[in-house]
Structures are given as structure tokens and as C-alpha cells.
Phi, psi and omega in degrees: 000142178259138180234129179272117180271328179204175179303338184243358185233127178230140174240155177237127179244122180245336185232138176243125180254125182237157171260177187267291188289123181089349178247300179260335184215156173232125182053039176082001180249134180297133179291137180304132178090351182297314183300317180293320179294319178295322177300318178299317178295317178296321178297333176280353177104006179278143169267133182248128179236133172265126179240114187210159172279347175057051182297333179269357180056037178229011184295319181297319178296317179296316179296322177297316180294321181275351181059049176232164180281153183235129174230125182266131176280133177232158179263000000 
């Protein structure tokens, strides 16, 4: 999606990167309404990526349920 910031400046956002805890889930459980909100964003053409350290080792399962991409942060 393109957004006009000023008469001469436009940005385009195609991908949204989110973290897991406190954004999509709390204590490992998906926040109510998250799946529906993400679907609306995907329907608008955004690619959604979860970027997390996956401390609970359940991020892939959550991403599968939410139908979003998963990228694990490593040190």
C-alpha cells in the first residue's frame, strides 16, 4: 500500500513484521480477534511475518494457525 506523507513524499508498505508475546499472543495463547485482524491485513495485500526468539517453542504452531510466515531470531 502506498501512503502519501506530504505533497512530495510517498512510502510503500508491503510487509508487516510483528513479534509474538504481547502483540499476537499473551503467555503463549493467541489474543482474541488476532486471526480476524491479520486476515483483514492480508486481504489488503500485506505480507505478515512473525519475528521472534520463540522462547516457548510454539511460534511455528501459532503461525500455522494464523496463516503467517515465521522467522526465528537467533544469536
